[in-house]
N, C-alpha and C positions, 0 to 999 in steps of 0.2 A: 334788227339783227339780220334779217333777210337782205336788206340793202347793203350791209357791211360785207356779207358773203359774196354778193353779186359784184361789189366793187373790188374785193380782193381777187375774185375769179377773173375779172376783166384785166386787172393789173398783171396777174400771172400770165394771161394769154399774150398780152402786149410784150411782156418781158421775154417770153419764149419766142415770140416772133422776131424781136430785135436782137436776141443773143447771137444767132449765127452771123449777122451782119457785123456785130462788134468783134466777134472772134476772127472773122475774115479780115477785118481792117487791122487788127493786131498782127495777124500773120503777114499782111502786106508790109507793115512797118518793119517788122523783124527781117523780112526778106530784103527790103530795100537797104536796111542798115548792114546786113550781111554782104550784100553786093558792093556797097560803098567801101567797106573794110577790105573786101577781097581785092578791089582795085588798088588800094594802097599797098597791100601785102603781095600783090601780083600772084594771087592764088585763085583757085576755083571756089566760088561761093559755097558749093555743096560740101567742101572740105572743112568749112568753119563751123564748129558746134556753137550753138547759141547760148549755152549755159556754162561754158568754160571761160575763165578770166582771159581777157584779150592779151594780157602780157605773156601768157603761156602760148599764145598763138603766134608770137613773134613781133608784135607791134611795140614800138618804142614811144617815148613821150611826144616826139614830133609827129609820129603817125597818128597818135590820139588827137592831137590838135587838128591835123588834116581831116580826120574822120569827124571831129566836132564841126568843123567849118562846112564840110560836105553835107552833114546831117542837118545843120541849121538852114542851109540853102534849100535842101530837098523838102524839108517839112515846114519851112518858114517860121521857125521858133528860135527863141534864145535858149541856149543850154548853159547853165551856170557851170563855171569851172570847178566849183566845189563838188559837183556831182561826178566829175571825171578824175580830178586830181586830189590827192591827200594833202591838206594844208600842213599837217604835222610832219610829213616826210619831205618838206621843202619842194612841193609841186610835183612829186613823183605820181605816176598813174596809180589810181586806186587798185588794190589787189582784188577787189570784188566787182570790178567793172566788166560786165559781159555784154553781149549783143542784146540779150533780152532785158538786162537792167537799163541799158540806154533807151530801149523802146519804152520802158515804164517812165523814164525821165521825160521823154518827148511828150508822152501823154499828159503830163502835168505842167509842161513848160508854157510860158506865156508866148503868144504869137507875136509876130512882127506887126507893126502898124500897116494899115492898108496902103498899098502903093510902094512900100519900102522894098528895095531889092538888095540891100546890104552889099 
């Protein structure tokens, strides 16, 4: 029983030690996505809220494709179109697509093969 508590305590300490790094990395991804979208919209990145749908920020379907391509290149991942576009609405941008939701998609997306530049 004592060994179990020691193991749990050690795991908790490691998790507490790694948590700030993971949070900082998530913030960095969100900020990069915000910057890429701001370039497309020709706006200041600080003006773009991360939790509002991007369609309300003024981006159209072509802008979302440009943002997808820039994000794939920046993070070297494949982003599925289904995560960005609603297949039921004939390819229109998803109404729930936000900067933070794209950051979550990037976190689970499969990486490019080594050496691939797309």
